N, C-alpha and C positions, 0 to 999 in steps of 0.2 A: 302366551302361551307355554310363560317360563311357568307360571303356575297350575297348568298341565301336568307342566315336566314333573311337578313335587307332589301334586297329589294320586298319580299311579300309582308309585312307589308305596304311598300313605295304603293306599284303597287297599293295594297286594301285602298287607304286612296287618290286616286289621281282616282280609279275608283269610289273610293263613291261620292269623288266632283262631278266628271264629273254628276255621275245620278243625282242630288242632280242640277246639273246649269241644264238638263236638262227638270229637271222635275219640276222649273220654270218659265218655257219660255211657258206655258198653259198658257190658255186665263183668265183674269183676275180673281178669288174670292168676294162671297160678303164681305166680309171682307176686301181685298184692296181698300185704300183708291186713291191710283193713280193718278185718272184718272182727271185733269185738267178739268177745264169749258171748256176752249180753245180747249179741246182734245175731252172734248163731243161737242162741239160745230162745229167742223170742221167735225165729223164722222158722226153729223147730215147733215150736209152740202150733204156731197158725195154720202147718204146712204135712207134721206128720197125726195122724193118730196111733199114738202108741196103746190103744186098746183094740185094735183092732183083731177085728174073730181071728184073720190064719191066723195070727201066734200062739192058738192052742195046738197049731200043725205036728208031726214028728216031724216032716222034712223041716221044720222052723225051727224045732226046739233041737237036730242036729245038729241043722247047719252055725247056731247062736253058740254053742258047745262050743267047733270048733273054730270063732271067732273068737270066745275068753282064749281058749287055747294059745291060739297067732297071737294076741295081742297082750298074755301074758311070757309069753319068751321070743317073742321079735324085734329087738335090741330099740327100731326106731319105735317102734309102740312104747315100749319100754320108757323111752325119751323121752316119748311124746306124754305119757302120762306123768312120770315126773313130772314136767312145767305143768300141766291141769291141778296138780297135789298145790305146788310153788301158787300157782295165780287168785285158786279157791283159798289158799289161807294166809296171802297178801290181800285176801278182797281186793282185785283188780282187773272184774269179770266185767267194768267199763271202759278199761282202758286196753287189755293186751289183749294181741293179737293173734288170730283162734291159734293162725299156719304162723307162729312163729318162727325162723329158722326152719320152714319147710317142715318143722317136726308134723302137722298133721297129715300133712299132703304124702308123706315115707309114709305114712300105715295106713291111716284111714281110705288114701286113692292109690293104693299098693297094688300091682297084678296081682299079687297073691293076694290079698286083699279079699280084693271082688273078685280072685275065681272060688273062693269059698262062701259069700257072700251071695254067689249066683248061683251056688248048690241050690238056694232055694229062691229060685229069681224071681217069682209072683209073688209071696210075700216080701223074705226079709228084702231081697235087694231090690224090689219093685213101688213098695212100698216104704221099707225106713229109710237104706240109705240112696237110689240116685235120688229122691226128695234131698237130702242130707249134703249129697255134694251138689247138686246145680241147682240146688235154690242156695244154700244155705251157709254154706264154709265160703262162699267167696272164690272158691277153681273157678276156672274156663274149662268145664270136661264136656 
C-alpha cells in the first residue's frame, strides 16, 4: 500500500510533464522571439511566390507604395528596419530573433499596416502578407 501511495504522485508528475510538453509543441505565439531570420527567410522561400502575376496589377502597385510610405515614416517600422540592418551587418541571421523586443510584430502586424495591405486583399495580403505572418513569422495570429 505504501508503494502505491508513492507511485500515485510520481505518475501524476509524469503525466503533468507530458501534458506541459505537448502543450508547448503548438504554433509559436506572439510572445515567442525564437524564429530566427534564417528560419523566416527559408519559410518565405518555401511558402511565398514572389513572382506571382498579380504583382503587375495596379492595385498591388498602389498598395505596395503605401506600404513603403508607411514603413519609412512609422517609428515602429523604422526601429525594426534599424534592427534588421544591424542583424545583417553583424551576420547574425542564424541566431538573431525576428521579433526581438516585438519590433517585427509592432511594424508588420500592426493594425495600420494590415489595413494598408488589405487594400489589395487578393494579392498583397492573401498571397504575401498572410503567409508571411501566419506561417513564417512565429506570431500566433
